[in-house]
N, C-alpha and C positions, 0 to 999 in steps of 0.2 A: 098360676099361668095355664089359659087353656090348651095350647100345643107345646109338644117338644123343642120345635124350633125356638120358642123363646127361653124354654130353658137352657137350652145351647149355648144362646146370645148372653144369656147372664151367668153361665159358665163361664166365656171366655172373657165378655167384660171383668169376673174377677178375677183371671188370672194375670189378666194385663194390667187390673189396679195394683196384684202384690208383686208388681215389676218382672211377669215375666216377657223373655224377649221369643220364646219358642213356644206353640201351644199345638198339640195334637189334637184332633177331632176327628174318635172311630165311631162311626155307629154301624153294629152288625145285627142284622133280621135275619134270623134260621127260623124258618116256620117249621120245618121237622121239630126242632126244639120248644118252640111255641113263644119263643125268645127274642125282645129288642134288646140289647144294651147298646147304651150310651156311655162313651169316657173320653173322659178329657183331662189329659195331661200338660204339669207346665212346666219350667223349668223359673220357678217364681220364688220368694222370701219363703214359702212356705208355711207351716203352722203346729206349734208346739201340740202335745198330746194333750193338754185342756184343754186348750182353743179349739184344737180338731173336734173335738166332745160338743165343744158347747156351738159349734157354727149351726148346727141345725136348729138352736133354740130360736124364735123370730125375735128376741127383742136383744141378739146379741151381733155384731157388726161390726167391722174391722172400718166398716167407708168411715167418713167424716160427713158427708154431703146430707148424711138422714140417723136417724137413733135406730131403727130396726132394719134386718133385716131378711127378706122373706123367700126369697128363692132358693136356697138349699131346703128349710122347712117345708115350704111347698112341694117339691121336689119327693121329698123323704115320702112324705104323707101321698105323693099319688104312684110315687113306686108301691107305694105298703098296698094303696088301697088295689093295686091291679095283680096282687102276688108275687110281688119283687122286689125288692129290696136299694138301699143307697150307699155304696162305700166312700168313705174316703180316705184315703193315706197321704203322710205328709211328712216331710222332712225338712226341719228349718237350716236354712240356706239351698235346697236343692230342689224345691216343688212340690208339687199337688196334685197327686190324681185320684179325679174323681170319677164315680163308674156308677152308674144307675142301669136295675132290668128291671123291664119288666114284661109280665104273661103278655106276647105281642096279639092273642086272640081276646085278650079280657076286654069284655064290656066296657069298663072303667079305663081304660085305656086312652091315654089322651092323644085326637089327630097327631100327625107327624110335623104338621103344619108346614109354609113356604120356607122350607128347605133351601130353595136356591136364594131368594131375597136375603134367607140369613148368612147364608154361604161367603153370597158377594159381598152383604155388609161387611162381613168381616174379614172379608182381603181388601175391599176400599176405602175403608174407614183406620186401616192401620195395615201403610207402609211399610213399615218400620218392621212389623211384625213377621217370625217364620212362622207362617200357619199351614198346616199339613191333617189335610182334609181325607179319610178312608172309610167308605160303605161297602159295606157286602150285603146283598139280599140271596140266601141262600146259596149258589155258585157262581153268584154274576160277582164284581167288582169294580166301583170307581176309586180312583184314588185322583186329589188334585195339590199343589203342594203354590206358593208363594212365590218359593227360587224359582219353579218351572214357569213359570209365570211370567216371572221378571224377565229370564232369557229369553223366553218366546217374542216377548212384545220387545227386546231391546232396548228400553230406555224410555217405552212411549207408556204413560203414567195409565193406571188403571180407571182415573179418570176421566181419564178424554171421551167423548159421546159413541165413538163408532165402539171403541174397545168395552164398553159396559154394554150396547148393543151385543155386541162377540160372547163377552163374557156371559151375560143371562143365558145367552143359548145354546151357549157350550155347557153350561154348569143344567140348565134345564133338559137338553139333548141327554146326557148320559147320565143324570138321575133316572130319568122316563125308562133310562134300556136296564137300568137296576130291575126296573119293575117288567118289566116286558113288554115296552112302548109307551104307550100314552098314560099319562099319569095323572091323577087328579092329586095337587098340592097338598090339600088339605088329607091323605092318608095317613 
């Protein structure tokens, strides 16, 4: 995967397929420490220790739609290539936490990609999922939750065309503000 946003989409999809009803995405970019950390936490079925150790093998997957799983192995490889790490904590019946750290300025760090479309896709395609997104860049912070959006919209679905336009602008403006204004979505 060429972009971190695609890794994020894959991690959230893994959580949903593991039966999660609640997923939290945390992105922390600390330029002083030269670190970008992506953390996805869920309340899905979790994994035992043996499976947790095997999931970074591309030939191990719990999906029935294909026989290989490349998401976590590719993320593991990209973090290591950038002086970082991939850490997976999981407890059967309680959920999983996947944390990936990249050296922010590393030449081989994938660009973040189109984060606006990624977050929008997660929110719109999974109306029953309790999704929380936190993003910090140095001392700037943005957060949005599916529950807050549902309250704000008072029953109007995210799939309504006017709501989709509003959501795109809301996410675009707030994510751009994290970076001090205009943001190239492939940073």
